[in-house]
C-alpha positions, -999 to +999 in steps of 0.1 A: -001+002+001+008+036-003+027+049+026+010+078+044+041+107+038+039+096+000+000+101+001+005+137+019+031+141-008+009+132-037-020+152-023+002+184-021+008+180-060-030+175-068-040+200-046-040+231-074-063+213-091-094+207-070-120+212-095-107+184-117-102+161-086-138+167-074-152+160-109-129+125-108-141+118-072-180+129-080-180+104-113-160+078-094-188+081-067-213+077-097-195+050-115-197+028-082-237+038-075-246+027-112-228-003-106-243-012-075-279-005-087-277-029-118-283-065-099-318-049-085-328-036-121-318-073-135-343-087-106-374-063-119-365-074-151-368-110-149-393-108-127-412-090-154-403-116-178-413-147-159-442-133-137-474-131-164-495-106-141-466-079-152-480-055-175-459-052-209-454-011-200-436-024-169-411-045-186-406-018-210-401+007-181-375-015-165-359-022-199-356+019-208-342+021-168-316-003-174-307+014-210-305+048-188-287+034-158-260+020-182-261+051-201-250+073-171-225+046-159-207+051-191-210+091-189-196+089-154-171+067-166-161+089-192-155+119-171-138+099-144-108+087-168-108+121-187-106+138-152-079+114-139-059+115-171-057+153-170-046+153-138-021+130-143-009+152-172-007+182-152+009+168-123+036+150-141+044+182-162+047+204-128+072+178-115+089+178-144+092+217-148+104+216-108+130+188-117+144+207-148+144+242-129+163+224-102+187+211-121+195+243-140+199+262-103+220+235-089+259+239-090+272+219-124+293+198-100+258+176-089+255+157-119+289+145-114+285+136-077+254+125-077+240+088-070+234+079-106+200+059-094+187+095-084+198+112-117+190+091-145+177+097-182+147+078-171+138+101-144+119+124-162+097+098-182+095+077-148+078+107-133+046+099-155+044+065-150+047+068-112+021+095-113-004+071-131+004+040-108-003+065-078-037+078-089-049+041-106-042+028-070-063+054-055-086+053-079-091+019-075-091+019-040-120+043-040-142+029-069-140-008-060-144-006-023-172+020-029-186-006-057-180-036-035-200-019-005-229-007-029-231-050-040-229-059-008-256-039+004-278-048-025-269-083-017-280-078+020-310-068+008-321-096-015-310-126+010-283-119+038-276-158+041-264-161+006-247-123+007-222-139+032-215-170+011-215-149-025-187-126-003-169-157+003-172-170-034-159-137-045-129-136-024-121-174-039-126-166-070-106-132-071-080-150-055-077-178-081-075-153-109-049-133-092-031-168-087-033-173-125-023-135-136+008-140-109+015-175-130+013-154-159+035-132-150+066-157-144+082-150-175+085-116-168+101-122-137+131-137-153+142-116-187+178-125-180+169-162-188+152-157-220+178-129-230+208-155-226+210-168-256+208-138-280+232-122-256+258-153-261+251-153-296+259-118-299+293-121-279+304-152-300+301-134-329+317-103-316+349-126-304+348-147-340+386-144-347+395-154-312+373-183-317+387-195-346+421-189-340+417-211-307+398-239-325+370-237-300+340-235-325+328-271-308+329-258-276+312-227-280+284-245-300+279-271-271+278-241-246+248-223-270+228-256-269+232-258-233+217-220-230+190-227-253+180-257-241+176-243-203+158-217-223+132-244-239+130-259-206+118-229-186+095-219-213+077-255-210+078-251-175+063-216-177+034-228-202+025-261-181+023-237-149-001-214-167-023-240-184-025-265-154-036-233-132-064-221-158-077-255-158-077-262-119-092-226-115-120-232-143-132-266-126-127-248-091-151-220-101-175-244-120-179-265-091-184-236-069-213-224-092-228-256-093-234-258-061-246-221-061-272-230-088-282-260-070-292-241-036-309-217-056-332-242-072-342-252-038-348-219-025-369-214-058-386-247-053-394-240-016-404-203-026-382-189-003-366-168-034-380-157-067-361-165-100-356-126-101-336-129-065-317-154-077-305-136-110-297-105-093-277-126-066-259-143-091-251-108-115-237-091-080-213-123-070-203-120-103-195-084-104-180-087-067-154-107-085-135-080-103-134-056-075-123-082-051-096-090-077-082-055-081-085-047-042-063-082-037-037-070-065-031-039-049-026-053-014-001-076-028+014-056-054+052-045-050+053-006-053+083-009-076+078+028-089+072+048-058+109+050-049+110+074-077+088+101-051+117+099-029+143+101-057+124+135-064+121+149-030+160+143-026+171+160-057+143+189-048+160+191-011+196+196-029+208+231-020+212+258-051+242+271-066+254+296-037+260+331-044+275+348-016+290+376-041+277+412-031+300+434-059+278+446-086+300+451-122+287+461-154+309+457-181+342+447-173+374+458-191+389+418-188+419+413-172+422+381-154+447+370-126+452+340-110+471+341-079+488+309-066+453+291-072+450+255-064+419+237-074+402+199-076+382+191-102+345+174-098+363+142-089+380+157-061+407+132-065+439+150-072+442+189-078+445+193-117+459+229-110+486+239-082+498+273-072+488+283-106+496+324-111+492+339-140+478+372-159+455+379-190+453+410-205+422+426-215+416+418-251+443+390-252+437+357-268+451+331-250+453+293-263+454+268-235+479+236-241+480+209-217+487+174-212+454+167-195+419+181-205+409+182-166+435+210-161+421+233-193+384+224-182+389+233-143+407+265-153+378+276-173+353+264-147+372+285-122+366+320-142+333+312-145+328+302-108+314+271-117+339+254-088+360+272-061+396+273-058+415+253-027+436+279-024+448+314-037+422+335-058+410+348-092+406+386-096+387+400-124+398+439-129+414+434-099+382+423-080+383+390-064+356+367-084+341+355-051+328+389-043+310+396-076+274+388-080+272+357-098+246+372-125+271+401-130+300+379-135+285+356-161+268+386-179+306+391-190+313+357-198+301+334-228+309+300-233+312+287-272+310+252-281+303+242-318+277+213-308+257+233-285+218+225-293+194+249-307+160+256-298+131+245-316+124+279-320+128+305-347+166+314-358+158+349-344+147+334-309+179+315-312+200+343-315+180+362-288+190+336-261+193+339-222+195+370-211+189+388-242+160+371-251+140+406-249+169+422-273+158+448-301+152+433-337+178+458-350+202+444-325+193+409-338+196+418-374+232+438-367+247+403-356+231+381-377+246+403-408+280+403-389+282+366-387+266+359-419+232+343-408+215+366-431+229+353-457+209+320-455+180+332-438+170+353-465+165+323-488+143+306-460+103+308-463+104+337-431+137+348-430+151+350-391+116+341-383+120+306-395+116+277-369+144+255-368+121+225-365+104+231-398+106+198-417+113+213-452+142+235-436+180+219-432+204+237-416+244+227-423+268+225-398+283+257-405+251+275-405+243+261-373+280+275-360+269+311-372+242+313-353+258+300-322+284+328-326+257+355-333+241+342-301+273+351-282+279+384-302+243+400-295+251+389-254+288+414-260+307+394-234+340+407-222+353+372-220+349+346-246+357+309-240+360+291-274+356+248-262+366+227-290+368+198-267+338+180-280+337+192-314+355+217-338+343+246-358+344+246-395+371+274-398+377+261-432+343+276-439+356+316-446+321+326-432+323+309-403+361+322-399+349+355-402+323+357-380+346+340-354+373+367-357+345+392-352+336+378-320+369+375-305+380+410-320+391+432-286+376+404-265+395+381-237+395+350-253+404+318-239+408+289-268+405+249-259+414+237-291+439+212-312+433+229-344+460+245-359+437+271-377+420+278-344+455+282-324+467+305-349+443+329-338+457+332-305+482+359-293+500+333-270+498+296-260+494+290-223+508+255-213+495+244-178+519+220-160 
């Protein structure tokens, strides 16, 4: 069952959507009530058919009432399903948004340090499934309990002795059906066995050269045959268990129903019960089986997805990136000075930088060279204040960057990588990105011309307002890069970091090269690259040791 604190947490999630929750609950009650009333109408229908004294008009009235009840049941079921799916969609969207905003607010070191089980690619997709699981559990609990209570009330009204027997029968049949379901799921609990032979064959083919050189084809073939024999035996066992379970369950249910029909016949013969009463009781008992099965399923089910709520809460409880800085700066000159700086990378194993002292003058273009990418990455991360030095200090225009407001510091820095993903938006919106998203159209047009974005944009259906994700529009790699360069140029940073660690700029394209030259002109620029043509743009190469 759902733990109390998880239930409270989930109620807090759905609290903003009280109207839809009310619709879901109201329609759920309507479904339970209409289901419970059906046996009584079945009684009236059978009595009106079998009792000659009843008028045709009464039969027609009962028939129309049943049709009306079933219609009401269908309408209520539709509204219940719609409201539940609406709530699931809204709650999962809210939680995804909260998680994404939290990830953006966390220190950049968090993904490196976090538990992989709490931060993985499936977390966002699992949110909707977890929300759906909880809603379904609560819905089943509410609807099936109300339905069971309603049906038991009707059965007690008709015949209290048969009601007790009927409840026992429903429990037995429901338990049998639950057992059959668990037997049918046996193969799903051992996927590693069913996947063994494909994985083994793929592994053997992958190492075919070694197998041939060692002359071990016969040995590998025997090993593979043993694997598929185990799989065959498992499949046969599963099929036998399922077939035997279904046959045994059918015989038990048939025996129980035969005994019930015999008792009904005796009661009817003695005049203690009408055919309508018997039909209503049988209908109620059979309708009671499904709620009982559903409730048993919830009571015995393992909540394998509810741990995701713990992961969500754990992530949301993490401290955001701290900003102790108080000094406000507008546009910096761009002098960077390291004074005996030592720092660890995210792994915290060894300091890539130790007692580093250097000065980069305003407007100077410096290429970083090192035997280790960790050193270059750590130096850049220190400037952007993604990590903090363990010793020494870093100054921007003679101001310790630890004392500068984080937003002001990063407003003066741009990080340019050629493989940055573009938004599924217009070209203009991708240029006016981040703090410049409200930039004037004239400013966007100016940088677009400087970076030669207009050369290809004017050929597109809507110019700069053409969406990146249009199916009839394709962007080349250098066009993509020119948009990224224009984005940085619009920001107008004092310090530019060009990072070619994971991909390189198409400098052989004159338009990309000219756009880069326009960007780094009179700006303090740090280059991480192995391209000779990119390194040639630097005033000097700084070797990190």
